[in-house]
C-alpha positions as CSV (number, residue, x, y, z in Angstrom):
1,X,313.8,-18.6,165.1
2,X,314.9,-20.4,161.9
3,X,318.1,-19.1,160.7
4,X,317.2,-19.3,157.2
5,X,314.2,-17.3,157.6
6,X,315.8,-14.8,159.6
7,X,318.6,-14.4,157.1
8,X,316.6,-14.3,154.1
9,X,314.6,-11.4,155.6
10,X,317.5,-9.4,156.7
11,X,319.0,-9.8,153.4
12,X,315.9,-8.3,151.8
13,X,313.1,-7.2,154.3
14,X,310.4,-7.0,151.5
15,X,308.4,-10.6,151.1
16,X,306.3,-11.0,147.8
17,X,302.8,-11.9,149.1
18,X,301.4,-13.9,146.0
19,X,297.6,-13.8,145.8
20,X,297.4,-14.0,141.9
21,X,299.4,-17.1,140.0
22,X,299.3,-15.0,137.1
23,X,302.1,-13.0,139.1
24,X,304.2,-15.9,140.0
25,X,307.1,-15.4,137.3
26,X,307.1,-11.7,138.3
27,X,307.5,-12.6,141.8
28,X,310.4,-14.7,141.2
29,X,312.3,-12.2,139.1
30,X,311.9,-9.6,141.6
31,X,314.8,-9.0,144.2
32,X,312.6,-10.5,147.1
33,X,314.3,-13.5,148.7
34,X,310.8,-15.3,149.6
35,X,307.3,-15.7,148.7
36,X,304.5,-15.9,151.0
37,X,302.0,-18.0,148.8
38,X,298.2,-17.0,149.6
39,X,296.7,-19.0,146.6
40,X,296.7,-22.4,144.9
41,X,295.2,-25.8,145.5
42,X,296.0,-29.3,146.0
43,X,296.5,-29.7,142.4
44,X,299.2,-27.0,141.7
45,X,300.8,-26.7,145.2
46,X,303.9,-29.1,144.3
47,X,304.4,-27.4,141.3
48,X,304.2,-23.7,142.7
49,X,306.7,-24.5,145.3
50,X,309.1,-26.2,143.0
51,X,309.2,-23.4,140.7
52,X,309.8,-21.0,143.5
53,X,312.6,-23.1,144.7
54,X,314.1,-23.5,141.3
55,X,314.1,-19.6,141.4
56,X,316.5,-19.8,144.5
57,X,313.6,-18.3,146.6
58,X,312.1,-19.6,149.7
59,X,308.2,-20.3,150.0
60,X,305.9,-20.2,152.9
61,X,302.5,-21.3,152.3
62,X,299.4,-20.0,153.9
63,X,297.8,-23.3,154.4
64,X,294.4,-21.7,155.5
65,X,294.1,-20.5,151.9
66,X,295.1,-23.5,150.0
67,X,292.1,-25.3,148.4
68,X,291.6,-28.9,148.8
69,X,293.4,-29.2,152.3
70,X,291.7,-29.4,155.7
71,X,293.3,-27.7,158.7
72,X,294.5,-31.1,160.2
73,X,297.9,-32.6,161.1
74,X,297.5,-35.2,158.1
75,X,297.3,-32.1,155.9
76,X,300.4,-30.6,157.8
77,X,302.3,-33.8,157.5
78,X,301.3,-34.3,153.8
79,X,302.6,-30.6,153.0
80,X,305.8,-30.9,155.0
81,X,307.0,-34.3,153.6
82,X,305.4,-34.2,149.9
83,X,305.5,-30.4,148.9
84,X,308.4,-29.3,151.0
85,X,307.8,-25.7,151.3
86,X,310.2,-23.7,153.5
87,X,307.6,-23.1,156.0
88,X,303.8,-22.4,156.6
89,X,301.4,-19.5,157.5
90,X,298.3,-19.9,159.6
91,X,295.8,-18.2,161.6
92,X,295.4,-21.6,163.7
93,X,297.0,-21.6,167.0
94,X,296.9,-25.7,166.9
95,X,298.5,-25.9,163.7
96,X,301.3,-23.5,165.0
97,X,302.0,-25.9,168.0
98,X,301.8,-29.1,165.6
99,X,304.2,-27.6,163.0
100,X,306.8,-26.7,165.7
101,X,306.8,-30.1,166.8
102,X,307.2,-31.2,163.1
103,X,310.4,-28.9,163.0
104,X,308.3,-26.8,160.4
105,X,308.9,-22.9,160.3
106,X,305.9,-21.6,161.3
107,X,304.4,-18.0,161.1
108,X,301.4,-17.2,163.1
109,X,299.0,-14.5,161.2
110,X,297.2,-12.4,163.3
111,X,294.4,-9.9,162.4
112,X,294.4,-6.7,164.4
113,X,290.6,-5.3,164.4
114,X,290.5,-3.9,167.7
115,X,291.9,-4.0,171.3
116,X,290.0,-7.3,172.1
117,X,291.9,-8.8,169.1
118,X,295.4,-7.4,170.1
119,X,294.8,-8.9,173.7
120,X,293.9,-12.1,172.4
121,X,296.6,-12.2,169.6
122,X,299.5,-11.6,172.2
123,X,297.9,-14.4,174.5
124,X,297.9,-16.8,171.6
125,X,301.4,-15.9,170.4
126,X,302.6,-16.2,174.0
127,X,301.1,-19.8,174.1
128,X,302.0,-21.0,170.6
129,X,305.5,-19.1,170.4
130,X,305.6,-19.3,166.6
131,X,309.0,-18.6,164.7
132,X,307.3,-15.3,163.7
133,X,304.2,-13.2,163.5
134,X,302.6,-11.6,160.5
135,X,300.4,-8.8,161.5
136,X,297.3,-7.7,159.5
137,X,297.0,-4.9,158.7
138,X,300.7,-3.9,158.9
139,X,300.2,-0.2,158.8
140,X,300.0,0.1,162.4
141,X,303.6,0.9,163.6
142,X,302.5,1.6,167.5
143,X,300.6,-1.9,167.4
144,X,303.9,-3.6,165.8
145,X,306.0,-2.0,168.8
146,X,303.6,-3.1,171.2
147,X,303.2,-6.5,170.3
148,X,307.1,-6.9,169.6
149,X,307.8,-5.7,173.2
150,X,305.3,-8.1,174.8
151,X,306.0,-11.4,172.8
152,X,309.6,-10.7,171.7
153,X,308.4,-13.1,168.6
154,X,309.9,-11.3,165.3
155,X,307.1,-9.4,163.3
156,X,306.3,-9.4,159.6
157,X,303.9,-6.4,158.6
158,X,301.3,-7.2,156.0
159,X,298.5,-5.7,154.5
160,X,297.8,-2.1,153.5
161,X,301.2,-1.3,152.8
162,X,301.1,0.7,149.6
163,X,304.4,2.7,149.4
164,X,307.8,3.4,150.6
165,X,307.0,5.4,153.6
166,X,304.7,2.5,154.9
167,X,307.6,0.1,154.6
168,X,310.0,2.4,156.7
169,X,307.4,3.1,159.4
170,X,306.8,-0.6,160.0
171,X,310.6,-1.4,159.9
172,X,311.4,1.5,162.1
173,X,308.6,0.4,164.6
174,X,310.3,-3.1,164.8
175,X,309.0,-5.2,162.3
176,X,311.6,-7.4,160.8
177,X,310.1,-7.6,157.3
178,X,307.1,-6.6,155.2
179,X,304.9,-8.8,153.3
180,X,302.8,-7.3,150.3
181,X,301.1,-8.2,147.0
182,X,302.1,-4.8,145.6
183,X,304.5,-5.3,143.0
184,X,306.1,-1.9,142.9
185,X,307.2,-2.6,146.6
186,X,308.6,-5.9,145.7
187,X,311.2,-3.9,143.3
188,X,312.1,-1.0,145.8
């Protein structure tokens, strides 16, 4: 695993998930050490990444959600070489593999909807071996424990986390961090 990523999450396991650019300054001012960027476009991505880095935070961009980029190796190379985030988040297994070859910290986002998606997700992670997994929704301690035991890949729990109790349960279940768009949790 990327030591910088692990060190930042260990320093503060709360990750600001940013789905609204109007909250960018608030996220930068928060005690969080990193941002998961879930919005933006080809036109403003470089400016956002630079602003976050100037705020002494790391930024991981969810490349599936950034407008104007296709989900291919050329976009991944451009983002890595020109935009220079600390890493990427994607649901696409092929991009995880390519990112790792390019020495880009890669987080694979998995949506846990049912037992089939759980099995498929575990198989995908076993194949791609991302630096970390983001599990959505993150409020499933039993699933966090099960996925970690079967993959041994660090887990970030995200989605539907609404209070301190949710954060504690996820961390106790084995998640190394929590990603959330709830500002009140950023400042816990």
